[in-house]
N, C-alpha and C positions, 0 to 999 in steps of 0.2 A: 355745470359744470362746466369752468372756464378753460380748463385743463382738455385738449385732445390727445388724441394716438399721435399726429401727426404730429404735435406738439415737443411730443416726447421724443417721437424718431429722431428729429433732426437735432432735437437736443444733445440728446444723446451720438450722435454723426458729425456734429461739432465740438464734442467733448474726446470721441475717439480721435480725430483727424487730424486738431487742433486748430482748421482751419478753415473758413466758412466757403471757399472756392473747393474744397476738398469734399467736404459736407454737399454738397448741391449733387459731386461728382456720383458720389456715392445717391444717392437719393433721387437721384434723374431728376433735380431740379436748376432750374438755373441759381445765379444766384441773388437776384434779385426777389425770388419769393423764399429766399431760402430766411437771406435779411427781414421780410416784410414777417414772414414765420415769427423770429424772434423778438421781433418790434412790436406786436400786435403782441402776444403773449406776455411781453412784460409792460402794456399799458394794461390790460384786461388786471393783472395784479398786481402790479403794481409799482414793483424789484424791478431791481437792473438781474441778467440774469450771462452777464458777459462780460471780463475785464477785458475792453477790447482795446489801451494800451498795449497791453502784453502782446508778444508773438513767441511760439503762438499762443493763442487765444483758449484763455483759461477761465474755468467758472466762479463764478461767484458763491458766497454759502449758497442763498437762492439754487444760482440754476444747478450742486450739488445738490441737495436734496432731493427739486426736479428728479436728477440723473440718474441715485438713488432711486426712486418708483419707478421710474424706467428700464432696470433691471430684474426689477419685480414683475411687472407689468405686462411689459412687454410680450416677453416666454409665455405669459401664462393664459395672454391674447391668442399668440400662435397657434399654442396646442386644444386651444379651444375650439380656433376654428378648422383643424387639423381634425379634432374632431366629430365638432357638429356636421361636416362633408364627408365623415366616411358617413355615419350614419345615415346623409341622402343614398346614398350613391345603394342600390340593389348588388353589387356584388365590389368582393374587396377591387382596390387599385392595383395598379400595377405601370411601374415605368423602366420599359425595356427599353436602353439608350443604344445607337448605332455610335461609332465613332469613327468618323475622319480625319481628326486631328492627332495628331501621333504626340503633341507633347503637353496636351490639355493634363498631365494627371498630374501635375502638382497645385493644381487648384479645384478639378473638377473632384476628386477625390473627397476632402476635407467639405467640396459644398453637398456632397452625395451623404457625408454622418449627415452633419446639420439639417437634411432632407429625415433623414431616419427620425434627426431627435426628435421631430414634431409629426412624423407618418410612420410611425414604431408599423404597419402592416402593411405594410405596401412594400411589396414587391420589386425590389427593382438589377436591373441584368445589364450587363454590360457586353454591346460586340463590337470589334473592330470592325471597320468598314472594309476595308485592300479584298479583302474574300466576295462580298459582296457585290451586289446596285442595290446603295442604303434607300433610295427612294422609291422604288417599288416595292418594296422592301416594307416601306413603311405606310403606304398607301394598301399594301395586300397585309397589312396588319401583323404581318413580324417581329417588327419592333412597333413603338410609341413613338420614338424623337431619332430625328438623326443630327447629333455637333458636328458642324463640316463647317469649309467655307465658300463650297460651289451650289450654286443658285439653279435648279431644274424646275422653270416653272411646271406648273400643276395644280389643273382648280383645283382637287383633294389637299393640295401640300399649300398649309398658312408658316412664312417665316419671318422668324420674333430673328431681331438683331442684338447682340449682346457687346459683342466691342469690336473696334477697328485698333490694329497692330500694328506693327510697320515690318518688314520683312528685311532681313542685311543679306548681307555676303561675311561669310567667315571661311580663315585664310591661314592657315600657321603663321608664328611668327617672323618666321624667319623665309616666308614665301614672294616672289615679285614684287605680291598686289600688296604689301602689309608696309608698304610707307603710304598708301594713297587714304583719302577720305572715304572718299567717292572713288564709281568703277564705274565705265560706259558696256554695253553689249556688246563689240568690237572686243574688248580686251580679253572677254571671257571664249573667242573663239579657240576650239580647243583643249580648253579648259576641262580635264575630269571633274567632273561631279560624284558625291555622294548624297543618296539622299533617302529618302521612305522608297519603301516598295508599290507606288502605285504608277498608272499610267503618265508618262509624259506630260498629257493633257490635260492632269490634275492639277499639275504643277505652275504656280503664279507665275516664277520666274522664267518656264519655259513659255506659258503663252499668254504674258503681257508684259514680259521684258528685250527677253533671247530671239523668238522668232519673228516679233515686229521689226527687232534690226538686220533679217536677215542673220540670224546666227543660231544654228543646232547645236543645241547642249549634246552632249560625250558623255554618256552613262559610267560611271568605272564600277559602281557600290551600292549600295541599296544595305537600310538599316531601319527594320520597327521599333526599334527605343531612340531617344535621344541620347540619350548617355553612349551608349553604342558607335552613333554617324557620327558624332563628336569626338568621339575616339580616334574613325577613323583618319576624319580631317588631320589630329595633329599627329597622327602618323603618318601623312602626305599621302594619302593615298588619293586626296582629290578639294576639293573645296565644295563648301556648303550653300544653302540658302533659308534660314531658321525665322521666326518670328522672332525679333531681338527679346521678349519676354524668357522664353526657354533660355536665355541666355543670361538670367539675370544673376546667377550663384557666380561669381566671385572665383570659386573653382574650379568652376567652366569654363570661362578666360581665360585661366592662367594656361599660357605659349600659342594664347591665338588673339586677331586682329581680328574687327569688324568693320565694313564696308556697307556703305550707303550702296542702292543699285540704284545710280542717277543720282544728278545731281539733285533733286528735289525725295528721294528716297522710292521706294514700292510697298504701300499698304494695303496691307488686304483685310477682309471682315469677317469675322465668325457667329453664323445663325443657330441655330434651333432652328431642326421645320420639326412641325408639329400635322397632324391631320387637322385639315378645318371646321370637323365638325367637333373635336374637344377640345378646342382651344379656350375655350369656360372652363373647361374640368381643372378642379382647385388643384388636385396634385402637380400638374405641367401648369400652372401658373406659378404654384406654389414652388418647385425646382426652377423656374427659368427667375422668381426673385433670387432665389438664391445664391445661384449660380455666377448672375447679375452682381447681387453682391462683395460673394466671397473674392473671385476673377480682381476688383475694384481695391479690394484692402489684399491683398498679394502680389499686383501685379500693376507694377508702377510705370510701362512703358505703352498704355491700352489708352483710348477712352471710351466712351458708352456709343451707343447705339440707340437707337427707338427699333419699331417694331416693322417689319420692313414686307 
């Protein structure tokens, strides 16, 4: 059989993204690896699969035929793998997920829906993290994975990278800082901040931007939901530091201005923490792959991470 699963997955990614670069990002491969796969398949089959002179890239008739096959074949393979994995386990699998990331719901919920399609019997539950210490809960078996930005080194915990993102300052458009494109820490001295309800020590803007410059943050209000936090900023209750992708909706940015934190920007990394003993569990691997794919498809301001 000349056509392999990796060929179908790559060709489908190119078709859906219209770009070799974006397809490589989705597949977590290098651009050269993507190009090699397509040329290898074209040589094996003796046909041209892509109209390379067009942008975005389009498929030839031969390429379209293979993508039609992929649309049928790949979901069926995923379902079969999930079924076989469930049959090989002696107990029902569960994924109780603790969230430290308040602004993840826009891509996390679609990822969970996609996971349920191939793991319909998987016991899935979500738990917000500010009210408890998630890593000890993970080690104790109270939860099965933690989605967050804090790495707490522990012999029993494995960290898998999801993506890297930029943290930006959000101010009302009538704010004194709204004429700038970036801001230094000193300009934020005595500025009231609206934050999520977590300890200041768990906020990157505090530990990696303000305090290293000798600036102690002033917390004005807290809010668990990003939408509420944004409304507090709009109403002049304070400024906020948020992931840029959480502000992608044009309606959210109405009456707001975003600034880079420092000239080169402040960047964070999102990880999935799991118990090291369960790192090979099929449902954990399935969730990680689906979470990465869904995030890359829905968010434009991120870049992939490998295992950490």
